[in-house]
N, C-alpha and C positions, 0 to 999 in steps of 0.2 A: 504494500500500500504506500503510495507516494506521500511525502510529508507536505503538509499545507504551509504556504508562505503567507497566510493571512495572520493578522494580529491576534493576540489572545483575547478572551472574552472581555468586554468592556468593564466589568466590575473590578478586575485586577489589572487591567491594561496599564494604567498610569503608574501603578506601584511596581510594575516589572520593568519599566523603561530605564531606571538607573543601571540595571544589569545589562540591558541591551547596549547601553552606551559606555560600559565599563572601560573599554579601551580608549575612549575619548577623554575621560576624566570624571571627576566627581560631578554628579548631577543631582539636584534637589527638585522634588516635585511639590508644587504648591497649588492648592485649590484656588480657582478664580473663575469668575463669570460663568458658573455652571459647568466648567471644565477644569483643566489643570494647565499650569505653566511649568515648563522644564527650564531650570536655571543652572548655569555654570558660572562660577565666579560672580554670583549675584546679578547676572544679566540673563534675561529670557532669550533662549535660542529656539524654542519649540513650544508647541501647545497641543493639547489633546482636547478635542471637541467631537461630540457625536461618535465616540468610540474610534476616532481616527487620529493619527499623529501628523502634525504639520510642522515643517521646518522653515526657519527664517530665510528669506531670499532678498536679493537686491538686483540691480542691473548686471552685476558681475556673475552671479551664479544662477539666476532665474532660468536661463536657457536650458541648463541640464535637467531641470524639472519639466519644463514645457516640452522638450524633445521626447521625454519619456511618457508624455500624456498625463502627467500628474496635475491635479487640479488645485487651485487656490482655495483656502478657507474663505467662505463667504457667509455673510450674515445680512439680515434684513434690518434696515434702519429707515424709518419714516416711509415705509412701504416701498423701499428701493433696495435692490440687492447690491451689496458692497463687497468687493473682493479685497482681501488683505495681502500683505507681503509674505504670508505663510503658505507654503505649498505642501501638499500631501507627500509624506515620505514613501520611498519605494518599498515594496513588500519584502525584498530580500534582506533588509537590515535586521529583520527579526530572527533570521537564521545565521547570519554572518556578522560576527562582531567587528571584523576589520572593515567591512562595508559600512556598518553602522557608524564607526568612528570616522570614516571618510566623509559621509554625508553630514554628520554632526559638525565636523571641522569646516565644511563648506558653509553651513548655517552660522557657525560661530564667526567666520570671516565676515559675513553680512552684518552681524551684530557689531563687530569691531569697526567696520567701515562706516557704519551709521554714527558711531560715537556713543558716549555714555548717556547722552540726553541732557547733560549738565549745561552744554552750550545753549540749549533752547530755553532754559529757565530765565536768564537775564532778558532775552528777547521777549518772552511772554510777559514778564513783569513790566518791561518798558512799554509794551503794547497796552497793558491794562492802565498804566499811569497816563499814557497819552490819551486813551479813551476817556478816562476820568477827567482830565484837564479839558478836553473838548466838550464834554457834557457840562462841566462847571461854567465854561465860558459861554456856552449856549443858553444857560439858565439865567445869565445876567443881563441878557438883552431885553 
């Protein structure tokens, strides 16, 4: 009987992923948004939703997912379907730890290229300050 390359049952799926990625490095699983986030060095590189694993992509690694026919994680917001930068992981990673590490490293690269997010915080604060100033000047008229 051939071995299945499908992921384990959803109930234990997220809990088994640190073992799947053991050759990549330490992975923590945290519950979030009705699913789970997978973190390495306190940064999320993957997510589990609907019993499926999705890995972080960007312009540099997305093609390897698209070429394999792997779909992005999508959600509905304001009655509109929105695709994210997380794409479904290939099935072979559940059977091959070296392959899992390779795909995780690709996702990790996308995380690192994006940056820590710290650079966005000052811009966001500046935008809020600017909006508050504009609102205040408009109320004085």
